[in-house]
C-alpha positions as CSV (number, residue, x, y, z in Angstrom):
1,M,5.0,-3.2,21.8
2,A,5.3,-3.1,17.9
3,L,4.3,-6.2,16.0
4,S,7.0,-8.5,14.3
5,L,7.3,-8.2,10.7
6,E,5.8,-11.6,10.3
7,Q,2.7,-10.6,12.3
8,A,2.5,-7.2,10.5
9,L,2.5,-8.8,7.1
10,T,-0.6,-10.6,7.8
11,G,-2.4,-7.6,9.0
12,I,-3.2,-4.3,7.2
13,S,-0.5,-2.6,5.1
14,G,-1.7,1.0,5.2
15,I,-0.5,3.0,2.2
16,L,0.0,6.6,3.4
17,V,-0.5,9.6,1.2
18,T,2.3,12.0,0.5
19,P,1.2,15.4,1.7
20,F,2.2,18.5,-0.2
21,G,2.1,22.1,0.9
22,S,0.6,25.2,-0.9
23,D,4.1,25.6,-2.6
24,G,3.8,22.0,-4.1
25,E,6.7,20.8,-1.8
26,L,6.6,17.9,0.6
27,A,4.9,18.6,3.9
28,P,5.4,15.4,5.7
29,Q,4.3,16.7,9.1
30,R,0.8,17.0,7.9
31,L,0.7,13.1,8.2
32,V,1.2,13.2,12.0
33,P,-2.5,13.2,12.9
34,I,-3.2,10.5,10.2
35,V,-0.7,8.2,11.4
36,D,-1.4,8.8,15.0
37,R,-5.1,7.9,14.4
38,A,-4.4,4.9,12.2
39,L,-1.9,3.5,14.8
40,T,-4.3,4.1,17.6
41,A,-7.0,2.2,15.7
42,G,-4.5,-0.7,15.4
43,L,-2.9,-0.4,12.0
44,H,-0.2,-3.1,11.7
45,M,2.1,-1.7,9.2
46,P,2.2,1.8,7.7
47,V,3.7,2.1,4.2
48,V,5.6,5.0,2.8
49,N,6.4,5.6,-0.9
50,G,3.5,3.3,-2.1
51,N,1.2,4.2,-5.0
52,T,-1.4,5.9,-2.8
53,G,1.7,7.9,-1.7
54,E,2.2,9.0,-5.5
55,F,5.5,7.3,-5.6
56,Y,6.0,7.8,-9.4
57,S,5.3,11.6,-9.0
58,L,8.2,11.8,-6.4
59,T,11.8,12.4,-7.2
60,T,14.2,9.9,-5.7
61,D,15.4,12.7,-3.4
62,E,11.9,13.3,-2.3
63,A,11.2,9.6,-1.7
64,C,14.3,9.4,0.4
65,A,13.0,12.3,2.4
66,M,9.8,10.9,2.9
67,V,11.0,7.6,4.3
68,I,13.2,9.5,6.7
69,D,10.4,11.8,8.0
70,V,7.6,9.1,8.2
71,A,10.0,6.8,10.1
72,G,10.4,9.7,12.6
73,I,6.6,10.1,12.9
74,V,6.0,6.2,13.3
75,N,8.8,6.2,15.9
76,G,9.1,2.5,16.3
77,R,5.4,2.0,17.1
78,A,4.9,-0.3,14.2
79,P,7.1,-1.9,11.5
80,L,7.4,0.4,8.7
81,L,7.3,-0.8,5.1
82,A,9.1,1.4,2.5
83,G,8.4,1.3,-1.2
84,V,11.3,1.3,-3.6
85,G,11.4,1.2,-7.5
86,R,12.2,2.8,-10.8
87,S,15.6,2.3,-12.1
88,V,17.8,-0.2,-10.3
89,R,20.2,2.4,-9.1
90,D,17.4,4.6,-7.9
91,A,15.8,1.5,-6.2
92,C,19.1,0.6,-4.5
93,R,19.7,4.2,-3.3
94,L,16.2,4.4,-1.9
95,A,16.5,1.0,-0.3
96,K,19.7,2.0,1.5
97,A,18.0,5.3,2.7
98,S,15.1,3.3,3.9
99,A,17.3,0.8,5.8
100,D,19.2,3.8,7.4
101,A,16.0,5.5,8.4
102,G,14.9,2.2,10.3
103,A,12.3,0.6,7.8
104,A,11.5,-2.9,8.7
105,A,11.1,-4.2,5.1
106,L,11.0,-2.9,1.6
107,M,8.1,-3.1,-0.8
108,I,9.4,-3.6,-4.3
109,H,7.3,-1.9,-7.0
110,Q,7.1,-4.0,-10.2
111,P,9.2,-2.3,-12.8
112,P,7.0,-0.5,-15.3
113,D,9.7,-0.4,-18.1
114,A,8.4,-1.5,-21.5
115,F,11.2,-4.1,-21.8
116,V,11.0,-6.0,-18.6
117,A,12.3,-9.7,-18.5
118,P,11.0,-11.9,-15.7
119,R,14.6,-13.1,-15.0
120,G,15.7,-9.4,-15.1
121,I,13.3,-8.7,-12.1
122,V,15.2,-11.5,-10.2
123,D,18.5,-9.7,-10.8
124,Y,16.7,-6.4,-9.8
125,L,15.5,-8.0,-6.5
126,K,18.8,-9.3,-5.7
127,A,20.5,-5.8,-6.4
128,V,18.0,-4.3,-4.0
129,A,18.6,-6.9,-1.4
130,D,22.3,-6.4,-1.5
131,A,21.9,-2.7,-1.2
132,A,19.8,-2.7,2.0
133,G,19.9,-6.2,3.5
134,L,16.1,-5.8,4.5
135,P,13.3,-8.3,4.1
136,M,11.3,-7.7,0.8
137,M,7.6,-7.8,-0.3
138,V,7.3,-8.1,-4.0
139,Y,4.5,-5.8,-5.4
140,L,2.9,-7.8,-8.2
141,R,0.5,-5.6,-10.3
142,N,0.7,-7.8,-13.5
143,D,0.6,-11.5,-13.3
144,V,1.1,-12.4,-17.0
145,I,4.7,-13.2,-16.2
146,G,3.4,-16.6,-15.1
147,T,3.5,-18.8,-12.1
148,A,7.0,-20.1,-12.8
149,A,8.5,-16.6,-12.9
150,I,6.5,-15.6,-9.8
151,A,8.1,-18.6,-8.0
152,D,11.4,-17.4,-9.1
153,L,10.9,-14.0,-7.7
154,C,9.7,-15.6,-4.3
155,A,12.8,-17.7,-4.3
156,V,15.2,-14.7,-4.0
157,Q,16.7,-14.7,-0.6
158,G,15.0,-12.1,1.6
159,V,11.6,-12.2,0.0
160,K,9.0,-12.7,2.7
161,G,5.8,-11.8,1.1
162,V,3.8,-10.8,-2.1
163,K,1.5,-8.0,-2.4
164,W,-1.0,-9.5,-5.0
165,A,-2.7,-6.6,-6.9
166,T,-4.2,-8.4,-9.9
167,P,-7.9,-9.3,-9.8
168,N,-7.1,-13.0,-10.2
169,P,-7.6,-15.0,-7.0
170,L,-7.2,-18.4,-8.8
171,K,-3.8,-17.3,-10.2
172,L,-3.0,-16.2,-6.7
173,A,-3.8,-19.7,-5.3
174,E,-1.8,-21.4,-8.1
175,A,1.3,-19.1,-7.4
176,K,1.0,-19.6,-3.6
177,A,1.0,-23.4,-4.2
178,A,4.2,-23.1,-6.2
179,C,6.2,-21.2,-3.5
180,D,7.6,-21.6,-0.2
181,P,4.9,-22.0,2.3
182,S,6.5,-19.3,4.4
183,I,5.8,-16.6,1.9
184,V,2.8,-14.3,3.1
185,W,0.5,-13.5,0.3
186,V,-1.2,-10.2,0.9
187,G,-4.2,-8.9,-0.9
188,G,-3.1,-5.8,-2.7
189,L,-6.4,-4.6,-4.0
190,A,-7.7,-3.1,-0.8
191,E,-10.7,-4.0,1.4
192,V,-13.2,-4.8,-1.6
193,W,-11.1,-7.7,-2.9
194,A,-9.9,-8.8,0.5
195,P,-12.6,-11.6,1.0
196,A,-11.9,-13.2,-2.4
197,F,-8.1,-13.3,-1.7
198,Y,-8.6,-14.6,1.8
199,A,-10.7,-17.5,0.3
200,V,-7.7,-18.7,-1.6
201,G,-5.2,-18.3,1.2
202,A,-4.1,-14.7,1.4
203,R,-3.6,-13.0,4.7
204,G,-3.9,-9.4,5.4
205,F,-4.6,-6.6,2.7
206,T,-3.4,-3.2,1.7
207,S,-5.4,-0.1,2.4
208,G,-5.8,3.6,1.4
209,L,-9.0,3.7,3.6
210,I,-6.8,3.9,6.7
211,N,-5.9,7.5,5.8
212,V,-9.5,8.5,6.3
213,W,-11.3,5.7,8.3
214,P,-8.8,3.2,9.9
215,E,-11.4,1.9,12.4
216,R,-13.5,0.4,9.6
217,S,-10.5,-1.1,7.9
218,L,-9.5,-2.8,11.2
219,Q,-13.0,-4.0,11.6
220,I,-13.0,-5.6,8.2
221,H,-9.6,-7.4,9.0
222,S,-10.9,-8.7,12.2
223,A,-13.9,-10.2,10.6
224,L,-11.8,-11.9,7.9
225,E,-9.4,-13.1,10.4
226,A,-12.2,-14.8,12.2
227,G,-13.7,-16.2,9.1
228,H,-16.8,-14.2,9.3
229,Y,-17.2,-13.3,5.6
230,S,-20.8,-12.2,5.8
231,E,-19.7,-9.6,8.3
232,A,-16.6,-8.5,6.4
233,N,-18.8,-8.1,3.2
234,R,-21.4,-6.1,5.2
235,L,-18.6,-3.7,6.5
236,I,-17.1,-3.4,3.0
237,A,-20.6,-2.5,1.6
238,G,-20.5,0.5,3.9
239,M,-17.2,1.8,2.5
240,K,-17.5,0.7,-1.1
241,A,-18.6,4.1,-2.4
242,F,-15.3,5.4,-1.5
243,E,-13.4,2.8,-3.5
244,E,-15.9,3.4,-6.4
245,V,-14.7,7.1,-6.5
246,R,-11.1,6.0,-6.4
247,A,-11.6,3.6,-9.2
248,E,-12.9,6.1,-11.7
249,E,-11.1,7.5,-14.6
250,M,-8.9,4.3,-15.1
251,N,-8.0,4.6,-11.4
252,G,-6.8,8.0,-12.1
253,T,-8.7,9.3,-9.1
254,N,-7.3,6.7,-6.7
255,V,-5.3,9.1,-4.8
256,T,-7.5,12.0,-5.5
257,G,-10.5,10.4,-3.6
258,V,-8.3,9.9,-0.5
259,K,-6.8,13.4,-0.6
260,A,-10.2,14.9,-1.2
261,A,-11.8,13.1,1.7
262,L,-8.9,14.3,3.9
263,L,-9.5,17.8,2.8
264,A,-13.2,17.5,3.6
265,L,-12.4,16.1,7.1
266,G,-10.0,19.1,7.8
267,R,-6.8,17.2,7.3
268,D,-5.5,18.9,4.1
269,C,-2.6,17.0,2.6
270,G,-2.7,19.2,-0.6
271,P,-3.6,18.2,-4.1
272,T,-2.3,15.3,-6.1
273,R,0.3,15.8,-8.8
274,P,-0.3,15.2,-12.4
275,P,-1.0,12.9,-14.1
276,S,-3.3,12.0,-11.3
277,A,-6.7,13.8,-11.5
278,W,-7.2,16.9,-9.4
279,P,-9.8,17.9,-8.2
280,L,-12.6,15.5,-8.3
281,T,-15.5,16.2,-10.7
282,A,-18.7,17.7,-9.3
283,S,-20.4,14.4,-9.4
284,Q,-17.5,12.4,-7.9
285,Q,-17.3,15.0,-5.0
286,T,-21.1,14.7,-4.4
287,K,-20.6,10.9,-4.2
288,L,-17.7,11.4,-1.7
289,D,-19.6,13.9,0.4
290,E,-22.6,11.6,0.7
291,F,-20.3,8.8,1.8
292,I,-18.8,11.0,4.5
293,A,-22.2,12.2,5.7
294,R,-23.7,8.7,5.6
295,N,-21.0,7.3,7.8
296,A,-20.6,10.4,10.1
297,L,-16.9,10.5,9.5
298,T,-14.9,13.0,11.4
């Protein structure tokens, strides 16, 4: 039986890659073995159209197609979180398509426009909520809007969680204290930052590792849920090299590292699209190959 949304939010939000074929077009069926393995391992909530899914390299038509195809692949086995963003009209269109496809909730990418007003984001959230009628997770990559503005976002009807993706645990704690206690604060910087975020009240975390090694991600989550920080840190140390490769070139190899690992493991999802880097440099590839060999990944 699939978890409820409330349960899934406190688990792992696994950000799926977007596969491309040799012609550069979407090849969503290449996700089938990746999703099956992740769900078998216990993944709580797959995420389509996230940043590891190269959201900003996709057209809105492609993003709509991806949520439809991924919903079919997941087939009700877990709640599906669907990313939406860009212009408010694109976001509303994609939100409606996600709802029609059967997504359980929406992840609202923080607008990257050069002229974003915090109160404008409130209006943005309200428009998306009206378009789809689905629960929402606010994806916060920049916390300089301040605690009061974050509280205003969380007060929008339908907001159930915040994906906190800034390396500021103390600001997370401050924001959490200022908002409705029912809001779930999810660590949005993957496994490496999860212990620090858990320590100030976050629950669950996002992961790109689930595309490659979901079992390890689930082990880390279990350790954190049990309060076993030393065990969680030991498990994280064993996958840290993977995240280090992804963090290079101003995070420009973030998705490159995941897709390169999948290629090495025989689950080719195609290259990344520019402006993401492709392929890895020789030294990056060597580090990734050593990580795969050291952990006997298959």
